[in-house]
C-alpha positions in Angstrom: 40.4 45.2 138.1 39.0 41.6 138.6 35.6 40.5 137.4 33.5 37.6 138.4 33.1 36.4 134.8 34.4 37.5 131.4 32.4 36.3 128.4 34.2 36.3 125.1 31.7 36.9 122.2 28.2 38.4 122.0 26.7 36.1 119.3 24.1 33.4 120.0 25.5 32.0 123.2 27.5 34.7 125.0 24.6 37.0 125.8 22.7 34.1 127.3 25.5 33.4 129.7 25.9 37.1 130.5 22.2 37.6 131.1 21.8 34.5 133.3 24.8 35.3 135.5 24.2 39.0 135.8 20.6 38.3 136.9 22.1 36.8 140.1 24.3 39.8 140.8 27.6 38.6 139.3 30.0 41.2 137.8 30.1 40.2 134.1 32.2 41.7 131.3 31.3 40.7 127.7 33.8 41.4 124.9 32.8 41.3 121.3 35.1 41.4 118.3 32.7 43.2 116.0 30.5 46.3 116.2 27.3 46.9 118.2 24.7 48.4 115.8 23.0 50.5 118.5 20.8 52.3 116.0 20.1 49.8 113.3 17.2 51.7 111.8 19.9 54.3 110.9 22.8 52.0 110.1 21.1 49.2 108.1 19.2 49.1 104.8 17.3 46.7 102.6 20.0 46.7 100.0 21.3 43.2 99.7 24.8 44.1 98.8 25.0 46.7 101.5 24.1 44.2 104.1 25.5 40.9 102.9 28.7 41.7 101.0 31.3 39.5 102.9 34.0 42.1 102.3 32.4 45.4 103.3 28.7 44.8 104.2 27.4 45.7 107.6 26.9 41.9 108.0 30.4 40.5 107.7 33.1 39.1 109.9 35.1 42.2 110.5 35.7 45.4 112.5 33.2 48.2 112.9 35.0 50.4 110.4 33.7 49.1 107.1 36.6 50.7 105.1 38.9 48.2 106.9 39.3 44.7 105.5 37.2 41.8 106.8 38.8 39.4 109.2 40.5 36.7 107.1 39.8 33.0 107.4 41.5 30.5 105.1 39.0 28.3 103.4 40.8 26.1 101.0 37.9 23.9 99.7 35.1 24.9 97.4 32.5 26.8 99.4 31.7 29.9 101.4 31.7 30.4 105.2 28.7 32.6 105.9 28.9 34.1 109.4 28.8 37.5 111.0 30.6 39.3 113.8 29.1 42.0 116.0 26.6 42.0 118.8 24.0 39.4 117.9 26.5 37.5 115.8 25.0 35.4 113.1 21.6 35.6 114.8 21.4 39.1 113.3 20.5 37.6 109.9 19.1 34.2 110.9 15.5 33.3 110.2 14.6 32.9 113.9 13.9 29.2 113.5 14.2 27.4 116.9 13.2 23.7 116.7 14.5 21.5 119.4 17.2 18.9 118.6 16.0 15.4 118.0 16.0 13.1 121.1 18.1 10.6 119.2 21.2 12.7 119.6 21.2 12.5 123.4 22.5 9.8 125.7 20.1 7.2 126.8 17.9 7.3 123.7 16.5 3.9 122.9 13.9 4.6 120.2 13.4 2.2 117.2 15.4 4.6 115.0 18.4 4.7 117.3 20.8 3.2 114.8 20.1 6.0 112.3 22.1 8.6 114.3 25.7 9.3 114.9 25.7 7.2 118.1 29.5 7.6 118.7 29.1 11.4 119.4 26.0 11.9 121.7 25.1 14.6 124.2 26.4 13.3 127.6 23.0 13.6 129.2 19.4 12.7 128.4 16.9 14.7 126.4 14.4 14.6 129.3 17.1 16.3 131.5 17.5 19.0 128.9 13.9 19.8 128.3 13.6 22.4 131.2 16.4 24.4 129.5 14.6 24.4 126.2 11.5 25.6 128.0 13.4 28.3 129.8 14.8 29.7 126.5 11.4 29.3 124.7 9.9 31.5 127.4 12.7 34.0 127.4 13.1 34.8 123.7 10.0 34.0 123.4 9.4 31.3 120.8 6.1 31.1 119.0 4.5 29.2 116.1 5.2 31.0 112.9 2.4 32.8 111.1 1.4 31.2 107.8 1.4 32.8 104.4 1.0 31.7 100.8 4.3 29.9 100.4 3.7 28.0 103.6 0.2 27.0 102.4 1.6 25.7 99.1 4.6 24.0 100.9 2.1 22.1 103.2 0.1 21.1 100.1 3.2 19.2 99.0 3.8 17.8 102.5 0.3 16.2 102.4 1.5 14.0 99.6 4.5 12.6 101.6 2.4 10.2 103.7 3.6 11.7 107.0 1.5 13.4 109.8 1.3 16.9 111.1 3.5 17.3 114.2 1.7 19.0 117.1 4.4 18.8 119.9 7.7 20.5 120.4 9.5 17.1 120.7 9.9 15.4 117.3 9.7 11.6 117.4 9.1 10.7 113.8 8.7 11.9 110.2 6.3 14.8 110.3 5.6 18.4 109.1 4.6 21.6 110.9 4.8 25.4 111.1 8.2 26.5 112.3 8.8 27.2 116.0 10.5 30.5 115.7 11.8 33.4 117.8 9.9 36.2 116.0 7.1 38.1 117.8 3.8 37.4 116.1 2.1 40.2 114.2 -0.1 42.5 116.3 -2.2 45.5 115.6 -1.8 46.6 111.9 1.3 44.4 111.4 0.7 41.8 108.7 -2.5 43.6 107.6 -1.0 46.5 105.6 2.1 47.7 103.7 1.4 51.3 104.7 4.6 52.4 106.5 2.8 55.0 108.6 0.7 52.2 110.1 3.6 49.9 110.6 4.9 52.0 113.5 4.9 51.0 117.1 2.6 50.9 119.0 0.0 50.9 116.2 1.8 47.7 115.0 3.7 45.2 117.0 5.7 42.1 116.2 6.5 40.9 112.7 5.3 43.1 109.9 5.9 40.3 107.3 8.2 42.5 105.3 10.2 39.6 103.8 13.7 41.0 104.7 14.7 38.7 107.5 18.2 38.2 106.1 19.0 41.9 106.3 18.4 42.2 110.0 15.2 43.3 111.8 14.5 47.0 112.6 10.7 46.7 112.7 8.2 47.8 113.8 9.5 51.3 113.3 10.0 53.3 116.5 9.7 50.1 118.7 12.0 49.7 121.7 15.0 47.6 121.0 13.7 44.7 123.1 10.4 44.7 121.2 11.9 44.3 117.7 10.2 41.5 115.9 13.1 39.1 115.4 14.6 37.8 118.6 18.2 37.9 117.6 20.3 38.2 120.7 20.9 41.9 120.0 17.1 42.3 120.4 16.5 39.9 123.2 19.3 38.6 125.6 21.6 41.7 125.1 19.0 44.2 126.3 18.2 42.0 129.2 21.9 41.7 130.1 22.5 45.5 129.9 19.6 46.2 132.2 19.7 43.3 134.6 19.7 45.7 137.6 16.3 47.0 136.5 14.4 43.7 136.3 16.1 41.2 138.6 16.3 41.6 142.3 20.0 41.8 143.1 20.8 41.9 139.4 23.8 43.7 138.0 24.1 45.2 134.5 26.6 43.6 132.2 29.5 45.7 130.9 29.8 45.4 127.2 33.0 46.2 125.1 32.7 46.0 121.4 35.0 46.2 118.3 37.6 44.4 120.4 39.3 41.1 119.6 40.4 38.9 122.5 43.9 37.7 121.7 44.8 35.6 124.7 43.2 33.7 127.6 45.7 34.0 130.5 46.2 31.0 132.8 47.9 30.2 136.1 48.4 26.8 137.6 46.1 25.2 135.1 43.2 27.7 135.7 41.9 30.5 133.6 42.7 33.9 135.2 41.8 36.5 132.7 42.0 37.7 129.1 43.8 40.2 126.9 42.2 42.0 124.0 43.0 44.6 121.3 40.9 47.6 120.5 40.2 47.4 116.8 40.0 51.1 116.3 43.1 52.2 118.3 45.3 49.1 118.4 45.6 49.5 122.2 46.0 46.2 124.2 44.0 45.7 127.5 43.9 43.0 130.1 41.5 42.1 132.8 41.3 39.3 135.4 38.3 37.2 136.3 37.3 34.2 138.4 35.8 32.5 135.4 36.2 32.9 131.6 33.6 31.7 129.1 34.5 31.3 125.5 31.6 32.2 123.2 33.4 33.3 120.0 31.8 30.6 117.8 33.0 27.4 116.1 35.8 29.1 114.2 37.1 31.7 116.6 37.0 29.6 119.8 39.5 27.0 118.6 41.6 29.8 117.1 41.8 31.6 120.4 42.6 28.4 122.2 45.6 27.8 119.9 46.7 31.4 120.0 46.6 31.3 123.8 48.9 28.3 123.9 46.4 26.3 125.9 46.9 22.5 126.3 45.3 20.1 123.8 46.1 16.6 125.3 43.7 14.6 123.2 44.1 16.7 120.0 40.4 17.3 119.7 40.5 21.1 119.9 39.2 22.3 116.5 38.2 18.9 115.3 34.7 17.5 114.6 33.5 20.4 112.5 29.9 19.8 111.3 27.9 22.1 109.1 24.6 20.4 108.1 26.0 20.0 104.5 23.1 22.1 103.2 21.6 21.6 99.7 19.1 23.6 97.7 16.1 22.4 95.6 13.4 24.6 94.0 10.3 24.2 91.9 8.8 26.5 89.2 5.1 27.0 89.9 2.3 28.3 87.8 0.9 30.3 90.7 2.0 33.1 93.0 3.7 31.5 96.0 4.5 34.7 97.8 8.1 33.7 98.1 9.4 37.2 98.7 6.7 38.1 101.2 6.3 37.3 104.9 8.8 35.6 107.2 11.7 33.9 105.4 11.0 30.4 106.6 7.7 29.4 108.2 7.4 25.7 107.6 9.5 22.6 108.0 9.5 18.8 107.5 11.3 16.6 110.0 13.0 13.2 109.2 14.7 12.2 112.5 17.8 10.3 111.8 18.3 12.1 108.5 17.7 15.8 109.0 15.0 18.2 108.0 13.6 20.3 105.1 12.5 23.9 105.3 10.8 26.3 102.9 12.7 29.5 102.3 11.7 32.8 100.7 14.4 35.2 99.6 15.0 38.5 98.0 16.1 38.6 94.3 20.0 38.7 94.7 20.0 36.0 97.3 17.6 33.9 95.3 20.0 34.2 92.3 22.9 33.3 94.5 21.3 30.1 95.6 21.0 29.0 91.9 24.6 29.8 91.0 26.3 28.0 93.9 27.0 24.4 93.1 29.5 21.6 93.5 28.3 20.0 90.2 29.6 22.7 87.9 27.4 24.4 85.3 24.4 22.5 83.9 25.1 21.5 80.3 28.7 22.8 80.3 30.7 20.7 82.9 30.0 18.6 85.9 33.0 18.7 88.2 32.7 14.9 88.1 29.3 15.0 89.7 26.3 16.3 87.7 24.1 13.8 89.5 20.8 12.7 88.0 17.7 11.8 89.9 14.0 12.6 90.2 14.7 16.3 89.6 14.8 17.7 86.0 18.1 17.3 84.3 21.5 17.0 86.1 22.4 18.9 89.2 24.4 22.0 88.7 24.3 25.8 88.8 22.1 27.8 86.5 23.8 30.6 84.5 23.1 32.6 81.3 19.8 32.1 79.5 18.6 29.3 81.8 19.1 31.5 84.9 17.4 34.4 83.2 14.4 32.2 82.2 14.0 31.0 85.8 14.2 34.6 87.2 11.9 35.9 84.5 9.5 33.2 85.5 9.0 35.3 88.6 10.6 35.4 92.1 7.2 34.8 93.6 6.5 31.7 91.4 9.6 29.9 92.8 9.1 27.5 95.8 12.4 26.8 97.6 13.3 23.9 99.8 16.5 23.7 101.7 17.9 20.3 102.9 19.5 20.5 106.4 21.5 17.3 106.9 22.3 15.5 110.1 26.1 15.6 109.4 28.5 13.3 111.2 31.3 14.4 113.5 34.6 13.4 112.0 38.0 14.3 113.4 39.5 15.3 110.0 37.0 18.1 109.4 38.5 20.8 111.6 39.7 24.3 112.4 43.4 25.0 112.8 45.8 27.9 112.5 46.7 29.1 109.0 50.2 29.6 107.6 48.9 32.8 106.0 50.0 36.1 107.5 48.7 36.8 111.0 46.4 39.8 111.7 46.4 42.0 114.7 44.8 39.3 116.8 47.4 36.7 115.9 47.5 33.7 113.5 44.2 33.4 111.5 42.0 30.3 111.4 42.0 27.8 108.6 38.8 25.9 108.1 39.5 22.5 106.5 36.9 19.9 105.6 36.1 17.8 102.6 32.8 18.3 100.7 33.0 15.0 99.0 34.7 13.1 101.8 31.7 13.0 104.1 30.8 9.8 105.9 28.5 7.3 104.2 25.8 8.2 106.7 26.0 11.9 105.9 25.9 11.2 102.2 22.9 8.9 102.7 21.1 11.6 104.7 21.7 14.3 102.0 20.5 12.1 99.2 17.4 11.0 101.1 16.4 14.6 101.9 17.0 15.7 98.3 14.6 13.1 97.0 12.0 14.0 99.6 12.3 17.7 98.6 11.6 16.8 95.0 8.6 14.7 96.0 7.3 17.5 98.1 7.7 20.1 95.3 6.0 17.9 92.7 3.2 17.2 95.2 2.8 21.0 95.6 2.4 21.4 91.9 5.8 22.3 90.6 6.1 22.1 86.8 9.9 21.8 86.9 12.3 21.0 89.7 16.0 21.8 89.9 18.5 20.5 92.4 21.6 22.7 92.7 24.0 20.5 94.8 25.5 23.2 96.9 29.2 23.1 98.0 29.9 23.8 101.6 27.9 26.7 102.9 28.5 26.7 106.6 25.6 28.7 108.0 25.1 26.1 110.8 28.5 25.4 112.3 29.1 23.2 115.3 31.2 20.8 117.3 34.8 22.1 117.0 35.1 22.3 120.8 32.6 19.5 121.5 31.1 18.4 124.7 31.3 14.6 125.0 30.8 11.5 127.1 34.5 10.4 126.8 37.6 12.5 127.5 39.2 10.8 124.5 37.2 12.8 121.9 35.8 15.9 123.6 37.1 19.3 124.8 34.6 20.0 127.6 32.8 17.9 130.1 29.1 17.7 130.6 29.1 20.9 132.7 30.6 22.9 129.9 34.0 23.3 131.7 37.0 22.5 129.6 38.8 19.3 130.6 42.3 20.8 130.2 41.8 24.2 131.9 39.7 24.8 135.0 37.6 27.9 135.4 37.3 28.0 131.6 33.9 27.2 130.0 32.5 27.2 126.5 29.0 28.5 125.6 28.7 28.7 121.8 27.9 26.4 118.9 31.4 24.9 119.0 30.5 23.0 122.2 27.6 21.1 120.6 28.5 17.3 120.7 27.0 16.7 117.2 24.9 18.4 114.6 21.7 18.1 116.8 20.1 15.7 114.3 19.7 18.4 111.6 17.4 21.0 113.2 18.6 24.6 113.4 21.1 24.7 116.3 20.5 28.1 117.9 18.0 27.2 120.6 20.0 24.1 121.5 23.1 26.3 121.9 21.2 28.8 124.0 19.6 26.1 126.2 23.1 24.5 126.7 24.5 28.0 127.5 21.8 28.4 130.2 22.7 25.0 131.7 26.4 25.9 131.6 25.6 29.1 133.5 24.0 27.1 136.2 27.1 25.0 136.6 29.3 28.2 136.8 27.1 29.8 139.4 26.9 26.8 141.6 30.5 25.6 141.3 32.4 28.8 141.6 30.0 31.3 143.2 27.8 29.2 145.5 24.5 30.2 143.8 21.8 27.5 143.7 20.5 26.5 140.2 17.5 28.4 139.0 16.0 26.5 136.0 13.4 24.3 137.7 10.0 24.7 136.1 10.7 26.2 132.7 9.4 29.6 133.8 12.0 32.2 132.9 13.1 35.0 135.3 11.9 37.6 132.7 10.8 37.5 129.1 12.5 39.9 126.7 9.3 41.9 126.1 9.3 43.2 129.7 8.4 46.9 129.8 11.0 47.6 132.6 13.7 46.7 130.1 12.4 49.1 127.5 12.2 51.9 130.0 15.7 51.3 131.3 17.1 51.1 127.7 15.5 54.5 127.0 17.1 56.0 130.2 20.5 54.7 129.1 19.9 55.7 125.4 20.5 52.1 124.3 
């Protein structure tokens, strides 16, 4: 059987491509290496280890059968690669934050701060050209301004001491602070007004119930249709639209979804992609199917791995190179008041510093909060420093908290801790990369090795991180913190980009500005790996999804003669459409 399009991966980008092409009647097959949690209210819990254990949690990179080992990735440096497989990918546990990239990372930018950016690795088109695609995704998810709680109020109290204004537009042009733009449906009815579970049931409640468990996935409001779950991870938004395209789009055609199946090879003929082969994780059976176009959406680790395992050409040696990860860091303050850190949405406020990156407030559950304090590249405070142990405006040297000091902080009270995460505009460098490991292969072939240096970052990346850490301390003290700790995280790649980057020059990029790979025709890429840079520091998901929408247009026009459809920013359908809910119920999805 031959399809029009095969999409590899159902994380942040794949379902976008599938939904957009299926809406115009194309026959789309989407293959995902992990599970589809069709009934998450029965399969998920609020137990932190049950959800987030990287070896056997329901949120891990691995097959559906949790008794089987997780998929192995070699990670030789100090750090922890925090990603998920399964339908929805890492959006299943993301905080829903969807700020646009800074205009300075696009071609043609000529603002006064132009020199602050990684000007050698820009998007190959202008920000103004890209805005309609942002608007399209913002309508589709949809994206709203986050509701405010106690921790956001206190965070903004600190922002008021920084000497920067409140931002009131979606485009960020200078240092500023604002509520997050996030893909979480706002509270409606009794949601956000009560903790009574009987009242937090659809339709008495709609949207976010402010439960504080964003990192464990979203199943609320209870009894709501899947496409009306509060957090707009792709398993709650784009996937329901893709699976029901025939119900809401004139001429639309429902996507076929295969899960728990690892694609092992992209098959080519005469320099063009012709189809894929995949292995069923449960049975070990191998299958193949042909297609007119193949779109890689496996993510910044699996896409280069699959390229190498497929034996595809790499003429400029940039496949897998340019790994960026926002080089995250963690700073927190101890407060004399209840900050409500464990309540409400995980991250409702941010501070932007274009050219450097951004700061966000984050509220977590107890085990994850303890994890953030014990994860450091500076060793243990007061014991050893790993050669770092940096001093600054924070209290004492950097380093992880253990023993009595950690107990004292946790006994101070989870809700009296105010957290700030630094999200760095990290430089694209060719030596930070994904390659094939010499470790034993798994069923899908040689496994990926993720190699990058935590301390070998560029001077600009280091400058950005130190700048943001100092602004975080200033913010926390302005908010009233009595004591401020900086942890100095090692690599924690939650935001991973650029390993199959789109670029202006064919000397240092894998795909052209349409999203088609330079070395293989009819092969496109629509995941975070295609981002040309680290988008200036903002969370990358909406930029990936806007770029996937744009790539879908190029596929439709170039290979299927379909006119482009993103013109005025008004989406074909938003994910809250009742027709989608009704069709999902009919299909028991």
